[in-house]
Structures are given as structure tokens and as C-alpha cells.
N, C-alpha and C positions, 0 to 999 in steps of 0.2 A: 428433562430439562426445563426450567423455569420459562414461563411465555415470553419473556423478555428476548432471549438469548437468541442471534441470529446466525450463530453457528457454532457447533461443540466438534472439537477433535479429542476423542476418548483412547488414550494408549497406544498411540502411532508411533510404531515403528519402521524403518526406512533400513534398508541391506541392502550395500554394494557390494559385489563379489567378496562376502563376508565383512566387508567393514559395518559398522550399524553406524549410520550418520547422526540416525533419529532414533533414543531408545523410549518409549513407553510415555510418548509425549503428551498430555492433557492439556485443552485451552478451551475457552471457554470466552464467546465475545457476544456482547450485547448488543442491542439496536440501538444507534445514534452514538459507540463509541467511538473513542480515538484511544486504540491502544498502541503501544512501542513494544518491539522484541527485540533485546539487546541479549550482547555474549559477544565472549572474544570470538576471533576469528577462529572459525571450525565447530564452533558452538550447534549448528544445524538449521540453526535459524533463517535461511533463503530454500533451504529444504523444506522447512516448513509450507513455508508460501508455495514452492512447487507441488505440494500434497494437495493443498487448500484448492488450486485452481486445475487440475487434473494432468500437470506435466509430470507429476510422479506417482506412481501406486506404490501406496504403504504396502510391507510384507504382513504387516498386522495391523490393528488398529480399526477404528472409523473415525467419518468424518459425516457430521449431519446438517444440514443448512434448514434453515427455516423454520426446526424444531421436529420436523417429521420425514424430510427427504434424505436417503442415504445416497453422499455423493461421493463416495470411497474410491467406487470402481467406473465411475462415470470419465467420460471423454473431456479434453478443454473445452472446446466448442459446444458440449452439452452443458459444462459448467457455467460456462460465460454468457448462454442464454438464459439460465437461469436467475442470474443476475450478479456475478461475482468479476470484477473485473481486475487483472493485473497490472502491475506497470512496473517493468525494468529500470535498472539504473540508468543507460541511456535511453535520451528521447527517441520515439519512434512517429516521426511525422514525415510528412511531405515536402520537401525543403523547398523543392522550385514551383509550388503554390502558396497561395498567398494565405495569412493566418483567416480569412472566411472560409476559402474554400477546402481546406483542413477541418476546420468545424461542421461545414455542408455534408461533408464526404463521411464523416463520423454521424453525422444523425442519420445520415440514409444509407446506411451501412451495406444492407442487402441488394444494393444498386449497384450497378459498374460504376466505375469512376467518370467514365463519359457521361453518361446517364445521368449522372448527378450533378454534374457540372451543366448540364445543357438542360434541365427543368426548373420550370418557374418554381420558385418556393413560394407556397400559403404563406397567407399573413402569422399565422401560428408560431409555424417555423422559423420563420423570420424574427419574430419576437422570443423567441428559446435561444435563438442564435444569439439577437442581442444581450440576452439576460446573461447568457454566459459568459460573452465577451467581456460586460463589465465584469462580473462573478471574478473572471482570473487576470483581471485590471487589463488587457490588451484592448480594449475598444476604439485609443488611437491609434493603433496600429493593424487594426482588421485586413488593410489592403495591401501591407507588407508581404514580401514574400518573407515567408517561415525559416528559409536558411538564413537571413538575416537578423533574425533576433540573437539576442544574448542565450546564454546557456540556461538560466533563470526561466529567463520569457519561454523558450522551448519545454522545460517541463511544466510550466504552467499552462501552454498548449494543449500539450498532451492529456493534461488530467481534463481541461475544458472536455477534450474529445472523449477521454473516457465517461465523463459524465452526461454528456448527450443520448449516451446506451442509457441511463438510467439503471445505473446498477445500484444494487444493494449494500453490496460490500467491496470497496477498493483495496488491494493488497498493493501496497508501495515498496520498492526496495532503494531504500539510500535515497531518496527524492533530493534531498539539498547537499549530495555529494559535489564540489567544485563550485556550489553557488559561494557570490558577495555575504556578508553580513546582513546586510539590507533583505537579499533576496531571499535569506534563510527565514528571515525576520516573517516576511511577506507571504512566505510558503508555510509558515505557520498559521499563519493567522488564516490563510485561506483552507488550512487542514482541519482548523477548528468551527470554520463557518460551515463547510462541508459536513461534519460530523452531527450538526444540526439535524440532518434529517437522513443521512448513511451512516455507515459504521466502517473503520476505516483500522487497517493494519498494516505498521510500519517496521520496516527491519533497518534501524539507524544505527551508525557511529557515533554520531556528533552528540555528545553527552548534553553539551548544554543547549542545545535543540530539545531534546528529550527533557530535559528539567522544567526547560521555559511553557512547553506544550502540552506535556505527557496528561492525560487523567489516571491511566494505569499502566503500568510496565511490568511485563515478563522479561525474567531472565533466562536466557539457556546457559547450559555449560556441560560440553561433550554430550551433545542428544537430548540432555535430560532437563525439565524444569529443575532451575535452582530455586527461583524465588519471584514471588507476584507481590505485588500489592502499589502503593503510591511511590512515588522518586525519594520521599524521605525514608519510607521503609525500607525500601532496595540499598539505598545510603547506609543505612544502619546495621545492616545487615553484615555479621560477620563473613561469612562464606561468599558474599559477594565481592567483600575487598581482600580475599585470600586470590578468589580468582584472577580480578582483574591486575591486584599490586603482589602477587605473592604473599609471604606472610607478612609482610610488614604490614600494619593497621592503618587506615588511613580512612578518616570521615569523608573526604572529597573525593567521590567515584569520580566525579565529572572531568578532573584532571588526568582519567585515563584515558583510552581509544576501546572501543568495544571490538 
């Protein structure tokens, strides 16, 4: 593995009751890379994220983190502690608490919620939280209850909560689903900013979003790697066109849904 690679999946296979959801899938993620994982429904995209974060154990293959740590058989909390954060499609926040309180809990994850809320924040912690609020664009809503945020704002809040735990890799499952166009663009800009220091893998169905923000795209089909490259390379591939559009050739894959 190259020194710059932060994650590598080699020949990963996942089998459920005889059905192979993933078949010999390999994936290498570089440091500071924003990678999009696309493909038709049932292609095995989310299952690959489940393998990386430890939610699902592969029946074959290997997953290596940081060039040397085999995480294939590690448990979810062990993988999270190493620096791999997973965000699911629905935001997971504390709706009755304020935006600031949500971030504070994330920053002091090892403490109880009660202890966190009544502990005095150090100056350095306050600065970190203020910086995070600015990054996710919620500094003007710090005192607002999280349950009153828009859908997009809730997603940004959870991303901010993840970042305060300082992961090296973020795994995101359809982060812009249900967002307005403006929220979608802001999310893409946020992910691009995050990718300057961390690596991100995004499972996504919105092809316009992928086109606008992907540095590299991995296409899966029937649990296997179909194509990998830039968005232009992926769009120009005959096999990708067939998978998305049947036998009819169309250069604009972005009109389809993954």
C-alpha cells in the first residue's frame, strides 16, 4: 500500500444466507480524498460502509487502516476509536438540546451527558466548539434547540459532532437526501473543506451532486467494482451506461438515479 493510502479493502466478500451482497470488492482511499461510491440499488454500496465501520464482518477479504492496522475483525467501537466515523442517512442528534449542547456532548463523549452539561468548559474546548460552529454554518443558531433546525442543518450538526471526535475517515450514507438545492450545494462545500484534512467516503444517489464535488468515483454493480475514475471517465464508460440505462447508450449518466 502506498504511504498516502489511509484505507484499503482487498477482495472483500459479504454473504447473507447464501446471497453475496459484495463479491471480491477492492477499494483504496487516499489521505485527504473525497470519494463517492455510486451504483444502482442493491449494488452493495452501503454494505461496504458497514464492513469498513465494523457493523458487518466480511466472509472473505481484508480491510486495512492507516497502512498497517487490520480492522477486518474488529468491533464497531474499536474501529471508531481508531478514527473511522460513520454517519447514517437519518441524522442522529439530541433534538431537545441546543446546538451547542449537542456539540459539547460529542466533544466530551466519554463523560455522561449530565456531567458534560454541568462541567465548565476550558478555553481551548470553547474555541474548538466555536470553530466547529463556524465551519458547519450554525454559529447564529448555537442556542437554538436542535429539533427546530431544518433537515439540512440537522445533517450539518451531526457532521460537526463527528468532527469534534477527530476521525481520520468519515463514512457518509446519502448525506444530501431530502435537502434543498441550496442545502445540497452547501453540504458539498462543507465536505470539500473537511477533505482538506480528512478522508471521506460518500454513498450517494444524487448524480448532480456527485458531478459537482467528487474527486474520484467508484461504481459498484451486483456487489462488484464496475468502474473507478473521475466523473468524466465514469460517464463515458459503456458498461456504466448499460447498468444505469439498460442497453440504450447515453453519455449523460447524471440524468439517472443510482
